[in-house]
C-alpha positions in Angstrom: -77.5 98.3 206.5 -79.7 98.3 208.7 -83.1 95.8 208.6 -86.2 96.9 210.4 -88.3 93.8 211.9 -90.6 94.7 208.9 -87.8 93.7 206.7 -87.4 97.4 205.2 -83.3 97.5 204.4 -81.3 100.6 204.4 -77.9 102.1 204.6 -77.1 103.7 207.7 -73.9 106.1 208.8 -73.2 106.0 212.5 -70.3 108.1 214.3 -69.5 109.9 217.3 -69.1 114.0 217.6 -68.4 115.5 221.1 -69.1 112.0 223.0 -72.5 112.0 221.3 -73.4 109.4 218.5 -75.0 110.6 215.6 -76.5 108.7 213.0 -78.2 109.3 209.6 -80.1 107.2 207.4 -78.6 107.4 204.1 -81.1 105.8 201.7 -83.2 102.3 201.0 -80.5 99.7 199.6 -83.3 99.5 196.5 -82.3 103.2 195.7 -78.6 103.5 196.7 -76.1 101.1 195.6 -73.3 99.8 198.1 -70.8 102.8 196.5 -73.3 105.9 196.4 -73.7 104.5 199.8 -69.7 104.8 200.8 -69.3 107.9 199.1 -72.4 110.0 201.2 -70.9 108.2 204.5 -67.3 110.0 203.5 -69.3 113.4 203.0 -71.1 113.0 206.3 -67.4 112.0 208.5 -65.8 114.6 206.4 -68.5 117.3 208.1 -68.2 115.3 211.7 -64.6 115.6 211.2 -64.8 119.4 210.5 -66.6 119.4 213.9 -70.1 119.9 212.1 -73.8 118.2 213.0 -75.0 117.3 210.0 -78.9 117.1 212.1 -77.8 121.0 212.4 -77.3 121.8 208.9 -80.4 119.9 207.9 -82.5 121.7 210.5 -80.9 125.2 209.5 -81.3 124.0 205.6 -85.3 123.4 206.6 -85.5 126.7 208.4 -84.3 128.4 205.3 -86.3 126.7 203.3 -89.4 127.4 205.2 -88.2 131.4 205.6 -87.7 131.8 201.6 -91.3 130.1 201.1 -92.5 132.4 203.8 -91.1 135.1 202.2 -92.3 134.8 198.9 -96.1 133.6 200.2 -96.1 137.5 201.8 -94.9 138.9 198.4 -98.4 137.2 196.6 -101.5 139.5 195.6 -105.1 138.2 195.4 -104.4 139.3 192.0 -101.2 136.9 190.8 -103.6 133.9 193.2 -106.6 134.3 191.6 -106.2 133.0 188.2 -104.3 129.9 189.9 -107.8 129.7 191.9 -109.9 129.8 188.9 -108.1 126.8 187.6 -107.8 124.3 191.0 -110.4 125.6 193.3 -113.2 123.7 191.7 -116.1 122.8 193.9 -116.0 119.5 196.0 -117.5 116.6 193.9 -117.2 118.4 190.4 -114.9 118.2 188.0 -115.2 122.1 186.9 -116.9 125.2 187.5 -120.3 125.6 186.1 -119.6 127.8 183.0 -121.8 130.7 184.0 -120.3 130.6 187.9 -117.1 130.7 186.0 -118.0 133.9 183.3 -119.1 135.7 187.0 -115.6 134.5 188.8 -113.4 136.3 186.1 -115.5 139.1 186.0 -115.5 139.8 189.8 -112.0 140.4 189.5 -113.2 143.8 188.6 -115.0 146.4 190.7 -118.4 145.6 189.5 -121.2 143.8 191.7 -119.6 144.4 195.1 -122.4 141.5 197.3 -121.5 139.4 195.2 -118.2 139.5 194.3 -117.4 139.5 198.1 -119.3 136.2 198.3 -116.9 134.8 196.1 -114.2 136.2 197.5 -115.4 134.7 200.9 -114.4 131.4 198.7 -111.6 132.1 197.5 -110.5 132.7 201.2 -111.2 129.3 202.2 -109.5 127.9 199.1 -106.2 130.1 200.4 -106.6 128.6 204.3 -106.8 125.0 202.9 -103.5 125.2 201.4 -100.6 125.0 203.1 -98.6 127.3 201.1 -100.8 130.5 201.7 -103.0 129.7 205.2 -100.3 131.5 207.1 -100.9 134.4 205.8 -104.7 133.8 205.2 -107.5 135.6 207.3 -110.7 134.0 206.8 -112.6 136.1 208.3 -111.6 139.3 206.2 -115.0 139.0 204.4 -116.8 139.4 207.2 -115.7 142.6 208.4 -118.2 144.9 209.8 -117.1 148.0 207.7 -117.4 146.5 204.7 -121.1 144.6 205.1 -122.6 147.9 206.3 -121.7 149.5 202.8 -122.9 146.7 200.7 -126.5 146.2 200.0 -128.2 143.2 201.1 -127.9 140.1 198.9 -131.9 139.4 198.9 -133.7 137.6 196.7 -135.7 139.3 194.3 -139.7 139.5 194.7 -140.6 141.3 191.6 -142.1 138.8 189.7 -145.6 138.1 187.3 -148.7 136.7 188.7 -150.0 134.0 186.8 -153.2 136.4 185.9 -151.2 139.5 184.9 -149.4 136.8 182.0 -151.7 137.3 179.1 -152.1 141.3 179.3 -147.7 141.5 179.3 -147.6 139.0 176.7 -150.5 141.5 175.0 -148.5 144.4 175.3 -145.1 142.8 174.7 -146.2 141.4 171.2 -147.8 144.8 170.5 -143.7 146.9 170.4 -143.0 148.0 167.2 -138.9 146.5 168.2 -139.9 143.2 167.0 -136.5 141.7 168.3 -136.8 143.5 171.5 -140.7 141.5 171.2 -139.1 138.1 170.5 -136.4 138.3 173.1 -138.6 139.3 176.2 -141.3 136.6 175.5 -138.6 133.8 175.1 -137.0 134.9 178.2 -140.9 134.2 179.7 -141.0 131.0 178.5 -137.5 129.2 178.9 -136.3 130.8 182.4 -132.9 131.5 180.5 -130.9 134.6 181.8 -130.3 137.7 179.7 -127.0 137.3 179.2 -127.3 133.8 178.2 -130.8 134.9 175.9 -128.9 137.8 174.3 -125.9 135.6 173.5 -127.9 133.3 171.5 -126.8 132.7 167.7 -128.9 131.5 164.8 -126.7 127.9 165.1 -128.5 127.2 168.7 -131.8 127.6 167.1 -132.9 124.4 165.6 -135.8 125.3 163.5 -136.6 121.2 162.1 -137.2 119.9 165.8 -138.1 123.6 167.0 -135.0 123.5 169.9 -132.8 126.1 171.8 -129.6 125.6 173.0 -128.8 127.6 175.9 -125.4 128.2 177.4 -124.9 126.8 181.1 
């Protein structure tokens, strides 16, 4: 048994192989029993008697494990990792994705809205690069290739908006629409600032007539 200067105690096996001292730590005395340590010592002794260096065997096992892990990682596709990203790749300082952004992330697994999808994909690449098991197979610059950017529209902010002086005329025109649902929908968009999809998904259970209140997703 070996005792460190800090008082930690552990069972240690020591012998010689080819005139070289071989020392192997079996384990903490709080975990290993004396009988268990003796059995492990005999196992290591049998290996040494057969000319096998346990250190070399351990290094080989570690190399085999690393190779197997790398091979498994190389077989992964974005489609297989994306669900895991949605589950564990949530932004910093937040407990979860915002509902609307999560819906977009799920939708971006398809071929639509390429510019916004590329922005989300860059976040996915950053997440992969931060994880040891995927770091070696991740190219963080893949989403910035010139060939990709040249074929996408610029992701610029919208500039089309109603000026304050235009609102009365627009409101009067919308009130005259023959489709009353469309008329109410458009005016509600202006009053609430909700996204088109959020208001389109509104149900009567989200409308409180007593307190004149709407509950909108996100």
